[in-house]
DSSP file (Angstrom, degrees, kcal/mol; ACC not computed):
  #  RESIDUE AA STRUCTURE BP1 BP2  ACC     N-H-->O    O-->H-N    N-H-->O    O-->H-N    TCO  KAPPA ALPHA  PHI   PSI    X-CA   Y-CA   Z-CA
    1    1 A X              0   0    0      0, 0.0     2,-0.8     0, 0.0     0, 0.0   0.000 360.0 360.0 360.0  85.3  -12.1  -14.9   73.4
    2    2 A X        +     0   0    0      2,-0.0     2,-0.4     3,-0.0     0, 0.0  -0.837 360.0 162.2-109.8  97.1  -10.7  -16.2   76.7
    3    3 A X        -     0   0    0     -2,-0.8     2,-1.2     2,-0.0     9,-0.1  -0.931  43.3-118.8-116.3 138.5   -7.5  -18.2   75.9
    4    4 A X        +     0   0    0     -2,-0.4     3,-0.1     1,-0.1     4,-0.1  -0.612  54.7 143.3 -77.7  99.0   -5.0  -19.1   78.6
    5    5 A X        +     0   0    0     -2,-1.2     6,-0.2     1,-0.1     7,-0.1  -0.298  19.2 125.6-131.0  48.5   -1.8  -17.3   77.3
    6    6 A X  S    S+     0   0    0      1,-0.2     3,-0.3     2,-0.1    -1,-0.1   0.929  77.4  43.8 -73.2 -45.4   -0.2  -16.2   80.5
    7    7 A X  S    S+     0   0    0      1,-0.3     2,-0.5    -3,-0.1    -1,-0.2   0.879 125.7  32.4 -68.7 -34.8    3.2  -17.8   79.9
    8    8 A X    >   +     0   0    0      1,-0.1     3,-1.4    -4,-0.1     4,-0.3  -0.801  58.4 172.9-127.0  92.0    3.4  -16.7   76.3
    9    9 A X  T >  S+     0   0    0     -2,-0.5     3,-1.1    -3,-0.3     4,-0.4   0.817  84.4  60.5 -63.7 -30.1    1.7  -13.4   75.5
   10   10 A X  T 3> S+     0   0    0      1,-0.2     4,-1.7     2,-0.2     3,-0.4   0.574  80.0  87.5 -74.8  -7.2    3.0  -13.6   71.9
   11   11 A X  H <> S+     0   0    0     -3,-1.4     4,-2.7     1,-0.2    -1,-0.2   0.858  79.7  62.3 -59.9 -34.2    1.1  -16.8   71.5
   12   12 A X  H <> S+     0   0    0     -3,-1.1     4,-2.3    -4,-0.3    -1,-0.2   0.923 103.0  48.8 -56.5 -45.2   -1.9  -14.7   70.3
   13   13 A X  H  > S+     0   0    0     -3,-0.4     4,-2.3    -4,-0.4    -1,-0.2   0.906 110.5  50.8 -62.1 -41.7    0.2  -13.4   67.4
   14   14 A X  H  X S+     0   0    0     -4,-1.7     4,-2.5     1,-0.2    -1,-0.2   0.895 109.0  51.9 -62.9 -39.8    1.2  -16.9   66.5
   15   15 A X  H  X S+     0   0    0     -4,-2.7     4,-2.8     2,-0.2    -2,-0.2   0.918 109.1  49.5 -63.4 -43.1   -2.4  -18.0   66.6
   16   16 A X  H  X S+     0   0    0     -4,-2.3     4,-2.5     2,-0.2    -1,-0.2   0.903 111.1  49.4 -63.7 -40.1   -3.4  -15.2   64.3
   17   17 A X  H  X S+     0   0    0     -4,-2.3     4,-2.1     2,-0.2    -1,-0.2   0.914 111.5  49.8 -63.3 -41.5   -0.6  -16.2   61.9
   18   18 A X  H  X S+     0   0    0     -4,-2.5     4,-2.1     1,-0.2    -2,-0.2   0.923 111.6  48.0 -62.0 -44.6   -1.8  -19.8   62.0
   19   19 A X  H  X S+     0   0    0     -4,-2.8     4,-2.8     1,-0.2    -1,-0.2   0.897 108.6  54.9 -63.2 -39.7   -5.4  -18.7   61.3
   20   20 A X  H  X S+     0   0    0     -4,-2.5     4,-2.5     1,-0.2    -1,-0.2   0.906 107.8  49.2 -60.7 -41.6   -4.2  -16.6   58.4
   21   21 A X  H  X S+     0   0    0     -4,-2.1     4,-2.4     2,-0.2    -1,-0.2   0.912 111.2  49.4 -64.2 -42.0   -2.5  -19.6   56.9
   22   22 A X  H  X S+     0   0    0     -4,-2.1     4,-2.3     2,-0.2    -2,-0.2   0.924 111.5  49.0 -62.8 -43.8   -5.6  -21.7   57.3
   23   23 A X  H  X S+     0   0    0     -4,-2.8     4,-2.9     2,-0.2     5,-0.3   0.913 110.3  51.2 -63.0 -42.6   -7.8  -19.0   55.7
   24   24 A X  H  X S+     0   0    0     -4,-2.5     4,-3.0     1,-0.2    -1,-0.2   0.930 110.8  48.3 -59.7 -45.0   -5.3  -18.7   52.8
   25   25 A X  H  < S+     0   0    0     -4,-2.4    -1,-0.2     1,-0.2    -2,-0.2   0.890 112.9  48.7 -62.8 -38.3   -5.5  -22.4   52.2
   26   26 A X  H  < S+     0   0    0     -4,-2.3    -2,-0.2     2,-0.2    -1,-0.2   0.925 115.7  42.1 -68.4 -44.4   -9.3  -22.4   52.4
   27   27 A X  H  <        0   0    0     -4,-2.9    -2,-0.2     1,-0.2    -1,-0.2   0.929 360.0 360.0 -68.7 -45.1   -9.6  -19.4   49.9
   28   28 A X     <        0   0    0     -4,-3.0    -1,-0.2    -5,-0.3    -2,-0.2   0.458 360.0 360.0 -86.0 360.0   -6.9  -20.7   47.6
């Protein structure tokens, strides 16, 4: 998992939240 997130370290958290929303939409 090599993503360029030097300027925004918190971007990883945002990505996980985004993925969580996608998963919720897929399951529901």
